[in-house]
N, C-alpha and C positions, 0 to 999 in steps of 0.2 A: 698487654691484656690485664696484667695486674693493676695497672693504673686505672683502667676502666672499671674494674671490679671495686676498687677503692672509691672511685667517683660514684658508682651506683650505691654503694653502702653509705656514702656521705649524704646522698640525696634522700635515702630512706630515713637515716638518722636525723637529718635536718628537718624533714617535713612531718615526722611522726614521733611518737614517744617510744617506738620499738627500739630496743637496744641491739640493733643489728651489728654495729661495729664495737661490740663489747671488748674484744681483745685488740682491736686496732686503735692506734692513736692517729686520729684524723687531724689535719691542719687546714688552714685557709686555702691552700692550693688544691686540696681534695674537694673542698666545697666549691671552688671556682670551676673545676672540671665537671662538677655534678650538674651544672645548669641544664644541659640537654636531657638529663634524666628526670628533671622535675615534672614535665608533663606526663611522662609514663608512670611515675609514682603517684601523681595526683589522679590519673585515670584509674589506676588499680585501687586506690583508696575509695574513690567515688563509686566505682563499679562494685566493689566488695560490699560497701555500705549499702548501696541500693539493692543488691541481691539479698543481703541479709534482712534489711528492713522490709522488703516485699514479702518475705516468708513468715514474718512474725505477726502476731495480732496487732491491730492498728495502733493502740496507745504505746505498746512496746516498740514497734517499728518506728514510730515518730520520735521516740526517745533516742533510738540508735542513730537515726538520721540527723538529729539536731547537732549542729556544730558549735553552738554556744555563741555565735557571732550575732551582733545586732546591727541593723542597718541604720 
């Protein structure tokens, strides 16, 4: 169970700027095991951003939803 929690923390740390694993020292093996958690973390980020952006005034919601990526 501890290995799975480290993998989940590695997924959040790898995909976001949140310092979830502040006291943990994660290594490549933790990130390798984190692969199955990437879609879950991505869905949580997208769902949270969409819910937040939908409740804000339109210009501010657009700024929250903007990822900074260009096509």
